[in-house]
Jmol script that loads the backbone (N, CA, C; Angstrom):
load data "model"
ATOM      1  N   MET A   1     134.221  72.413 108.637  1.00  0.00           N
ATOM      2  CA  MET A   1     133.291  72.592 109.746  1.00  0.00           C
ATOM      3  C   MET A   1     132.295  73.720 109.451  1.00  0.00           C
ATOM      4  N   THR A   2     132.796  74.829 108.898  1.00  0.00           N
ATOM      5  CA  THR A   2     131.929  75.956 108.590  1.00  0.00           C
ATOM      6  C   THR A   2     130.912  75.576 107.519  1.00  0.00           C
ATOM      7  N   ASP A   3     131.350  74.793 106.536  1.00  0.00           N
ATOM      8  CA  ASP A   3     130.446  74.358 105.472  1.00  0.00           C
ATOM      9  C   ASP A   3     129.290  73.541 106.048  1.00  0.00           C
ATOM     10  N   ASP A   4     129.599  72.663 106.995  1.00  0.00           N
ATOM     11  CA  ASP A   4     128.545  71.867 107.638  1.00  0.00           C
ATOM     12  C   ASP A   4     127.574  72.758 108.415  1.00  0.00           C
ATOM     13  N   LEU A   5     128.096  73.768 109.090  1.00  0.00           N
ATOM     14  CA  LEU A   5     127.229  74.683 109.844  1.00  0.00           C
ATOM     15  C   LEU A   5     126.333  75.487 108.904  1.00  0.00           C
ATOM     16  N   GLU A   6     126.891  75.936 107.794  1.00  0.00           N
ATOM     17  CA  GLU A   6     126.096  76.691 106.829  1.00  0.00           C
ATOM     18  C   GLU A   6     125.004  75.823 106.218  1.00  0.00           C
ATOM     19  N   ARG A   7     125.345  74.580 105.889  1.00  0.00           N
ATOM     20  CA  ARG A   7     124.350  73.664 105.339  1.00  0.00           C
ATOM     21  C   ARG A   7     123.261  73.376 106.360  1.00  0.00           C
ATOM     22  N   ARG A   8     123.661  73.231 107.629  1.00  0.00           N
ATOM     23  CA  ARG A   8     122.690  72.984 108.697  1.00  0.00           C
ATOM     24  C   ARG A   8     121.748  74.173 108.861  1.00  0.00           C
ATOM     25  N   GLU A   9     122.300  75.386 108.865  1.00  0.00           N
ATOM     26  CA  GLU A   9     121.476  76.586 108.990  1.00  0.00           C
ATOM     27  C   GLU A   9     120.524  76.724 107.812  1.00  0.00           C
ATOM     28  N   ALA A  10     121.006  76.416 106.613  1.00  0.00           N
ATOM     29  CA  ALA A  10     120.150  76.485 105.430  1.00  0.00           C
ATOM     30  C   ALA A  10     119.015  75.464 105.537  1.00  0.00           C
ATOM     31  N   ALA A  11     119.325  74.261 106.011  1.00  0.00           N
ATOM     32  CA  ALA A  11     118.293  73.230 106.171  1.00  0.00           C
ATOM     33  C   ALA A  11     117.263  73.650 107.215  1.00  0.00           C
ATOM     34  N   ILE A  12     117.721  74.223 108.310  1.00  0.00           N
ATOM     35  CA  ILE A  12     116.807  74.695 109.356  1.00  0.00           C
ATOM     36  C   ILE A  12     115.899  75.786 108.806  1.00  0.00           C
ATOM     37  N   ASN A  13     116.465  76.708 108.029  1.00  0.00           N
ATOM     38  CA  ASN A  13     115.657  77.781 107.438  1.00  0.00           C
ATOM     39  C   ASN A  13     114.614  77.229 106.472  1.00  0.00           C
ATOM     40  N   ARG A  14     114.993  76.235 105.671  1.00  0.00           N
ATOM     41  CA  ARG A  14     114.021  75.625 104.763  1.00  0.00           C
ATOM     42  C   ARG A  14     112.888  74.966 105.545  1.00  0.00           C
ATOM     43  N   LEU A  15     113.229  74.269 106.615  1.00  0.00           N
ATOM     44  CA  LEU A  15     112.198  73.630 107.442  1.00  0.00           C
ATOM     45  C   LEU A  15     111.274  74.667 108.087  1.00  0.00           C
ATOM     46  N   LYS A  16     111.846  75.752 108.582  1.00  0.00           N
ATOM     47  CA  LYS A  16     111.028  76.813 109.170  1.00  0.00           C
ATOM     48  C   LYS A  16     110.103  77.432 108.133  1.00  0.00           C
ATOM     49  N   ASN A  17     110.616  77.648 106.920  1.00  0.00           N
ATOM     50  CA  ASN A  17     109.788  78.220 105.856  1.00  0.00           C
ATOM     51  C   ASN A  17     108.637  77.292 105.490  1.00  0.00           C
ATOM     52  N   ARG A  18     108.912  76.004 105.408  1.00  0.00           N
ATOM     53  CA  ARG A  18     107.842  75.045 105.096  1.00  0.00           C
ATOM     54  C   ARG A  18     106.788  75.025 106.197  1.00  0.00           C
ATOM     55  N   ARG A  19     107.249  75.017 107.441  1.00  0.00           N
ATOM     56  CA  ARG A  19     106.303  75.014 108.561  1.00  0.00           C
ATOM     57  C   ARG A  19     105.438  76.273 108.537  1.00  0.00           C
ATOM     58  N   ALA A  20     106.048  77.419 108.280  1.00  0.00           N
ATOM     59  CA  ALA A  20     105.294  78.672 108.217  1.00  0.00           C
ATOM     60  C   ALA A  20     104.279  78.641 107.074  1.00  0.00           C
ATOM     61  N   PHE A  21     104.673  78.052 105.941  1.00  0.00           N
ATOM     62  CA  PHE A  21     103.728  77.948 104.825  1.00  0.00           C
ATOM     63  C   PHE A  21     102.513  77.125 105.223  1.00  0.00           C
ATOM     64  N   TRP A  22     102.743  75.948 105.801  1.00  0.00           N
ATOM     65  CA  TRP A  22     101.617  75.078 106.163  1.00  0.00           C
ATOM     66  C   TRP A  22     100.742  75.715 107.228  1.00  0.00           C
ATOM     67  N   GLN A  23     101.337  76.437 108.184  1.00  0.00           N
ATOM     68  CA  GLN A  23     100.540  77.139 109.191  1.00  0.00           C
ATOM     69  C   GLN A  23      99.670  78.205 108.529  1.00  0.00           C
ATOM     70  N   GLY A  24     100.251  78.931 107.578  1.00  0.00           N
ATOM     71  CA  GLY A  24      99.485  79.948 106.860  1.00  0.00           C
ATOM     72  C   GLY A  24      98.370  79.355 106.028  1.00  0.00           C
ATOM     73  N   LEU A  25      98.625  78.202 105.422  1.00  0.00           N
ATOM     74  CA  LEU A  25      97.604  77.544 104.616  1.00  0.00           C
ATOM     75  C   LEU A  25      96.433  77.074 105.487  1.00  0.00           C
ATOM     76  N   VAL A  26      96.738  76.554 106.669  1.00  0.00           N
ATOM     77  CA  VAL A  26      95.671  76.139 107.589  1.00  0.00           C
ATOM     78  C   VAL A  26      94.854  77.354 108.026  1.00  0.00           C
ATOM     79  N   ALA A  27      95.514  78.454 108.340  1.00  0.00           N
ATOM     80  CA  ALA A  27      94.795  79.674 108.720  1.00  0.00           C
ATOM     81  C   ALA A  27      93.898  80.143 107.579  1.00  0.00           C
ATOM     82  N   TYR A  28      94.422  80.102 106.348  1.00  0.00           N
ATOM     83  CA  TYR A  28      93.647  80.475 105.162  1.00  0.00           C
ATOM     84  C   TYR A  28      92.377  79.624 105.065  1.00  0.00           C
ATOM     85  N   ALA A  29      92.534  78.322 105.215  1.00  0.00           N
ATOM     86  CA  ALA A  29      91.394  77.414 105.090  1.00  0.00           C
ATOM     87  C   ALA A  29      90.363  77.645 106.194  1.00  0.00           C
ATOM     88  N   VAL A  30      90.819  77.788 107.434  1.00  0.00           N
ATOM     89  CA  VAL A  30      89.893  77.939 108.560  1.00  0.00           C
ATOM     90  C   VAL A  30      89.144  79.268 108.478  1.00  0.00           C
ATOM     91  N   VAL A  31      89.873  80.348 108.265  1.00  0.00           N
ATOM     92  CA  VAL A  31      89.227  81.671 108.220  1.00  0.00           C
ATOM     93  C   VAL A  31      88.257  81.754 107.053  1.00  0.00           C
ATOM     94  N   ASN A  32      88.673  81.270 105.884  1.00  0.00           N
ATOM     95  CA  ASN A  32      87.793  81.369 104.722  1.00  0.00           C
ATOM     96  C   ASN A  32      86.601  80.431 104.823  1.00  0.00           C
ATOM     97  N   ALA A  33      86.762  79.269 105.439  1.00  0.00           N
ATOM     98  CA  ALA A  33      85.612  78.396 105.675  1.00  0.00           C
ATOM     99  C   ALA A  33      84.606  79.101 106.591  1.00  0.00           C
ATOM    100  N   PHE A  34      85.123  79.786 107.607  1.00  0.00           N
ATOM    101  CA  PHE A  34      84.255  80.552 108.497  1.00  0.00           C
ATOM    102  C   PHE A  34      83.500  81.642 107.726  1.00  0.00           C
ATOM    103  N   LEU A  35      84.216  82.372 106.867  1.00  0.00           N
ATOM    104  CA  LEU A  35      83.577  83.449 106.102  1.00  0.00           C
ATOM    105  C   LEU A  35      82.520  82.910 105.135  1.00  0.00           C
ATOM    106  N   VAL A  36      82.801  81.793 104.494  1.00  0.00           N
ATOM    107  CA  VAL A  36      81.811  81.182 103.608  1.00  0.00           C
ATOM    108  C   VAL A  36      80.609  80.720 104.434  1.00  0.00           C
ATOM    109  N   GLY A  37      80.855  80.208 105.630  1.00  0.00           N
ATOM    110  CA  GLY A  37      79.758  79.819 106.518  1.00  0.00           C
ATOM    111  C   GLY A  37      78.899  81.019 106.903  1.00  0.00           C
ATOM    112  N   VAL A  38      79.531  82.136 107.229  1.00  0.00           N
ATOM    113  CA  VAL A  38      78.784  83.361 107.546  1.00  0.00           C
ATOM    114  C   VAL A  38      77.959  83.788 106.342  1.00  0.00           C
ATOM    115  N   TRP A  39      78.575  83.753 105.167  1.00  0.00           N
ATOM    116  CA  TRP A  39      77.861  84.105 103.932  1.00  0.00           C
ATOM    117  C   TRP A  39      76.633  83.213 103.741  1.00  0.00           C
ATOM    118  N   ALA A  40      76.811  81.910 103.951  1.00  0.00           N
ATOM    119  CA  ALA A  40      75.716  80.957 103.742  1.00  0.00           C
ATOM    120  C   ALA A  40      74.579  81.170 104.745  1.00  0.00           C
ATOM    121  N   VAL A  41      74.948  81.421 105.998  1.00  0.00           N
ATOM    122  CA  VAL A  41      73.943  81.582 107.050  1.00  0.00           C
ATOM    123  C   VAL A  41      73.187  82.902 106.901  1.00  0.00           C
ATOM    124  N   THR A  42      73.826  83.919 106.347  1.00  0.00           N
ATOM    125  CA  THR A  42      73.193  85.234 106.263  1.00  0.00           C
ATOM    126  C   THR A  42      72.444  85.462 104.958  1.00  0.00           C
ATOM    127  N   GLY A  43      72.148  84.422 104.217  1.00  0.00           N
ATOM    128  CA  GLY A  43      71.289  84.592 103.050  1.00  0.00           C
ATOM    129  C   GLY A  43      71.895  84.151 101.741  1.00  0.00           C
ATOM    130  N   ALA A  44      73.186  83.911 101.691  1.00  0.00           N
ATOM    131  CA  ALA A  44      73.858  83.390 100.502  1.00  0.00           C
ATOM    132  C   ALA A  44      73.557  84.202  99.255  1.00  0.00           C
ATOM    133  N   GLY A  45      73.562  85.512  99.383  1.00  0.00           N
ATOM    134  CA  GLY A  45      73.371  86.372  98.210  1.00  0.00           C
ATOM    135  C   GLY A  45      74.672  86.515  97.442  1.00  0.00           C
ATOM    136  N   TYR A  46      75.058  87.760  97.217  1.00  0.00           N
ATOM    137  CA  TYR A  46      76.323  88.044  96.532  1.00  0.00           C
ATOM    138  C   TYR A  46      77.470  87.354  97.273  1.00  0.00           C
ATOM    139  N   PHE A  47      78.300  86.645  96.545  1.00  0.00           N
ATOM    140  CA  PHE A  47      79.376  85.856  97.181  1.00  0.00           C
ATOM    141  C   PHE A  47      80.576  86.753  97.508  1.00  0.00           C
ATOM    142  N   TRP A  48      80.427  87.568  98.554  1.00  0.00           N
ATOM    143  CA  TRP A  48      81.482  88.493  98.957  1.00  0.00           C
ATOM    144  C   TRP A  48      82.744  87.814  99.488  1.00  0.00           C
ATOM    145  N   PRO A  49      82.706  86.571 100.014  1.00  0.00           N
ATOM    146  CA  PRO A  49      83.958  85.954 100.462  1.00  0.00           C
ATOM    147  C   PRO A  49      84.982  85.750  99.352  1.00  0.00           C
ATOM    148  N   MET A  50      84.540  85.839  98.087  1.00  0.00           N
ATOM    149  CA  MET A  50      85.491  85.647  96.990  1.00  0.00           C
ATOM    150  C   MET A  50      86.607  86.677  97.033  1.00  0.00           C
ATOM    151  N   TRP A  51      86.337  87.869  97.549  1.00  0.00           N
ATOM    152  CA  TRP A  51      87.361  88.907  97.601  1.00  0.00           C
ATOM    153  C   TRP A  51      88.462  88.529  98.587  1.00  0.00           C
ATOM    154  N   VAL A  52      88.084  87.978  99.706  1.00  0.00           N
ATOM    155  CA  VAL A  52      89.073  87.527 100.689  1.00  0.00           C
ATOM    156  C   VAL A  52      89.785  86.274 100.168  1.00  0.00           C
ATOM    157  N   LEU A  53      89.011  85.330  99.639  1.00  0.00           N
ATOM    158  CA  LEU A  53      89.595  84.110  99.083  1.00  0.00           C
ATOM    159  C   LEU A  53      90.616  84.437  98.000  1.00  0.00           C
ATOM    160  N   GLY A  54      90.264  85.321  97.097  1.00  0.00           N
ATOM    161  CA  GLY A  54      91.152  85.670  95.987  1.00  0.00           C
ATOM    162  C   GLY A  54      92.376  86.455  96.423  1.00  0.00           C
ATOM    163  N   GLY A  55      92.165  87.495  97.211  1.00  0.00           N
ATOM    164  CA  GLY A  55      93.288  88.326  97.653  1.00  0.00           C
ATOM    165  C   GLY A  55      94.276  87.557  98.500  1.00  0.00           C
ATOM    166  N   TRP A  56      93.767  86.877  99.486  1.00  0.00           N
ATOM    167  CA  TRP A  56      94.629  86.086 100.373  1.00  0.00           C
ATOM    168  C   TRP A  56      95.226  84.908  99.602  1.00  0.00           C
ATOM    169  N   GLY A  57      94.449  84.371  98.664  1.00  0.00           N
ATOM    170  CA  GLY A  57      94.926  83.251  97.853  1.00  0.00           C
ATOM    171  C   GLY A  57      96.153  83.615  97.029  1.00  0.00           C
ATOM    172  N   ILE A  58      96.202  84.840  96.523  1.00  0.00           N
ATOM    173  CA  ILE A  58      97.390  85.302  95.798  1.00  0.00           C
ATOM    174  C   ILE A  58      98.604  85.248  96.722  1.00  0.00           C
ATOM    175  N   GLY A  59      98.432  85.709  97.945  1.00  0.00           N
ATOM    176  CA  GLY A  59      99.526  85.651  98.914  1.00  0.00           C
ATOM    177  C   GLY A  59      99.970  84.229  99.212  1.00  0.00           C
ATOM    178  N   VAL A  60      99.011  83.311  99.314  1.00  0.00           N
ATOM    179  CA  VAL A  60      99.335  81.904  99.578  1.00  0.00           C
ATOM    180  C   VAL A  60     100.137  81.319  98.413  1.00  0.00           C
ATOM    181  N   VAL A  61      99.741  81.636  97.192  1.00  0.00           N
ATOM    182  CA  VAL A  61     100.464  81.137  96.017  1.00  0.00           C
ATOM    183  C   VAL A  61     101.882  81.689  95.980  1.00  0.00           C
ATOM    184  N   LEU A  62     102.048  82.967  96.255  1.00  0.00           N
ATOM    185  CA  LEU A  62     103.393  83.561  96.277  1.00  0.00           C
ATOM    186  C   LEU A  62     104.252  82.948  97.381  1.00  0.00           C
ATOM    187  N   HIS A  63     103.653  82.699  98.524  1.00  0.00           N
ATOM    188  CA  HIS A  63     104.382  82.061  99.625  1.00  0.00           C
ATOM    189  C   HIS A  63     104.790  80.642  99.238  1.00  0.00           C
ATOM    190  N   ALA A  64     103.903  79.919  98.552  1.00  0.00           N
ATOM    191  CA  ALA A  64     104.234  78.570  98.086  1.00  0.00           C
ATOM    192  C   ALA A  64     105.403  78.613  97.111  1.00  0.00           C
ATOM    193  N   TYR A  65     105.412  79.600  96.222  1.00  0.00           N
ATOM    194  CA  TYR A  65     106.506  79.724  95.265  1.00  0.00           C
ATOM    195  C   TYR A  65     107.836  79.917  95.988  1.00  0.00           C
ATOM    196  N   THR A  66     107.881  80.863  96.927  1.00  0.00           N
ATOM    197  CA  THR A  66     109.143  81.119  97.622  1.00  0.00           C
ATOM    198  C   THR A  66     109.557  79.959  98.503  1.00  0.00           C
ATOM    199  N   THR A  67     108.591  79.189  98.997  1.00  0.00           N
ATOM    200  CA  THR A  67     108.903  78.074  99.881  1.00  0.00           C
ATOM    201  C   THR A  67     109.362  76.839  99.126  1.00  0.00           C
ATOM    202  N   PHE A  68     108.701  76.518  98.018  1.00  0.00           N
ATOM    203  CA  PHE A  68     108.947  75.237  97.364  1.00  0.00           C
ATOM    204  C   PHE A  68     109.685  75.306  96.033  1.00  0.00           C
ATOM    205  N   TRP A  69     109.590  76.416  95.311  1.00  0.00           N
ATOM    206  CA  TRP A  69     110.146  76.428  93.955  1.00  0.00           C
ATOM    207  C   TRP A  69     111.263  77.427  93.725  1.00  0.00           C
ATOM    208  N   GLN A  70     111.368  78.458  94.538  1.00  0.00           N
ATOM    209  CA  GLN A  70     112.405  79.461  94.314  1.00  0.00           C
ATOM    210  C   GLN A  70     113.772  78.880  94.650  1.00  0.00           C
ATOM    211  N   ARG A  71     114.699  79.046  93.716  1.00  0.00           N
ATOM    212  CA  ARG A  71     116.044  78.512  93.891  1.00  0.00           C
ATOM    213  C   ARG A  71     116.798  79.381  94.893  1.00  0.00           C
ATOM    214  N   PRO A  72     117.512  78.758  95.840  1.00  0.00           N
ATOM    215  CA  PRO A  72     118.280  79.561  96.802  1.00  0.00           C
ATOM    216  C   PRO A  72     119.469  80.243  96.122  1.00  0.00           C
ATOM    217  N   ILE A  73     119.924  81.319  96.710  1.00  0.00           N
ATOM    218  CA  ILE A  73     121.093  82.038  96.197  1.00  0.00           C
ATOM    219  C   ILE A  73     122.332  81.208  96.498  1.00  0.00           C
ATOM    220  N   THR A  74     123.160  81.018  95.479  1.00  0.00           N
ATOM    221  CA  THR A  74     124.377  80.218  95.632  1.00  0.00           C
ATOM    222  C   THR A  74     125.606  81.124  95.605  1.00  0.00           C
ATOM    223  N   GLU A  75     126.734  80.551  95.952  1.00  0.00           N
ATOM    224  CA  GLU A  75     127.998  81.295  95.878  1.00  0.00           C
ATOM    225  C   GLU A  75     128.289  81.708  94.440  1.00  0.00           C
ATOM    226  N   ASP A  76     127.941  80.873  93.473  1.00  0.00           N
ATOM    227  CA  ASP A  76     128.125  81.226  92.064  1.00  0.00           C
ATOM    228  C   ASP A  76     127.304  82.466  91.702  1.00  0.00           C
ATOM    229  N   ASP A  77     126.079  82.545  92.213  1.00  0.00           N
ATOM    230  CA  ASP A  77     125.243  83.720  91.969  1.00  0.00           C
ATOM    231  C   ASP A  77     125.903  84.972  92.536  1.00  0.00           C
ATOM    232  N   ILE A  78     126.428  84.856  93.735  1.00  0.00           N
ATOM    233  CA  ILE A  78     127.083  85.996  94.393  1.00  0.00           C
ATOM    234  C   ILE A  78     128.319  86.411  93.612  1.00  0.00           C
ATOM    235  N   ASP A  79     129.144  85.435  93.222  1.00  0.00           N
ATOM    236  CA  ASP A  79     130.356  85.741  92.454  1.00  0.00           C
ATOM    237  C   ASP A  79     130.006  86.399  91.125  1.00  0.00           C
ATOM    238  N   ARG A  80     128.982  85.900  90.451  1.00  0.00           N
ATOM    239  CA  ARG A  80     128.556  86.458  89.168  1.00  0.00           C
ATOM    240  C   ARG A  80     128.095  87.905  89.354  1.00  0.00           C
ATOM    241  N   GLU A  81     127.334  88.152  90.402  1.00  0.00           N
ATOM    242  CA  GLU A  81     126.833  89.504  90.658  1.00  0.00           C
ATOM    243  C   GLU A  81     127.970  90.458  91.016  1.00  0.00           C
ATOM    244  N   MET A  82     128.915  89.972  91.793  1.00  0.00           N
ATOM    245  CA  MET A  82     130.066  90.801  92.166  1.00  0.00           C
ATOM    246  C   MET A  82     130.919  91.126  90.945  1.00  0.00           C
ATOM    247  N   GLY A  83     130.947  90.220  89.966  1.00  0.00           N
ATOM    248  CA  GLY A  83     131.726  90.438  88.756  1.00  0.00           C
ATOM    249  C   GLY A  83     131.134  91.461  87.823  1.00  0.00           C
ATOM    250  N   ARG A  84     129.906  91.855  88.069  1.00  0.00           N
ATOM    251  CA  ARG A  84     129.254  92.856  87.219  1.00  0.00           C
ATOM    252  C   ARG A  84     129.778  94.268  87.484  1.00  0.00           C
ATOM    253  N   GLY A  85     130.495  94.447  88.561  1.00  0.00           N
ATOM    254  CA  GLY A  85     131.063  95.764  88.850  1.00  0.00           C
ATOM    255  C   GLY A  85     130.219  96.555  89.814  1.00  0.00           C
ATOM    256  N   GLY A  86     130.570  97.801  89.969  1.00  0.00           N
ATOM    257  CA  GLY A  86     129.917  98.687  90.939  1.00  0.00           C
ATOM    258  C   GLY A  86     128.799  99.493  90.352  1.00  0.00           C
ATOM    259  N   ASN A  87     127.873  98.864  89.671  1.00  0.00           N
ATOM    260  CA  ASN A  87     126.765  99.584  89.065  1.00  0.00           C
ATOM    261  C   ASN A  87     125.597  99.792  90.012  1.00  0.00           C
ATOM    262  N   ALA A  88     125.730  99.336  91.239  1.00  0.00           N
ATOM    263  CA  ALA A  88     124.638  99.451  92.205  1.00  0.00           C
ATOM    264  C   ALA A  88     124.506 100.879  92.699  1.00  0.00           C
ATOM    265  N   VAL A  89     123.298 101.303  92.960  1.00  0.00           N
ATOM    266  CA  VAL A  89     123.031 102.627  93.494  1.00  0.00           C
ATOM    267  C   VAL A  89     123.130 102.555  95.010  1.00  0.00           C
ATOM    268  N   ALA A  90     123.868 103.476  95.592  1.00  0.00           N
ATOM    269  CA  ALA A  90     124.072 103.478  97.042  1.00  0.00           C
ATOM    270  C   ALA A  90     122.862 103.987  97.766  1.00  0.00           C
TER     271      ALA A  90
END
end "model"
wireframe off; spacefill off
backbone 0.3
color backbone group
């Protein structure tokens, strides 16, 4: 029973993480489209929105990595780490 509850909680967390990623991606697209529009309307000189696009884009890529590609911590990982001994700094 506990195993089923843990699997359910893990699935819920994965779904929440995916939803948060997509919400963040939509915000990224809307805000940056607005900034590019402001840039275009105000003379389209130096492309200053690139700083926001690039900086925020790094965050979006890192969020995508943790959401879709990062392997979850398993019991084997925990057991392996515990077997390394008490080398952790308190």
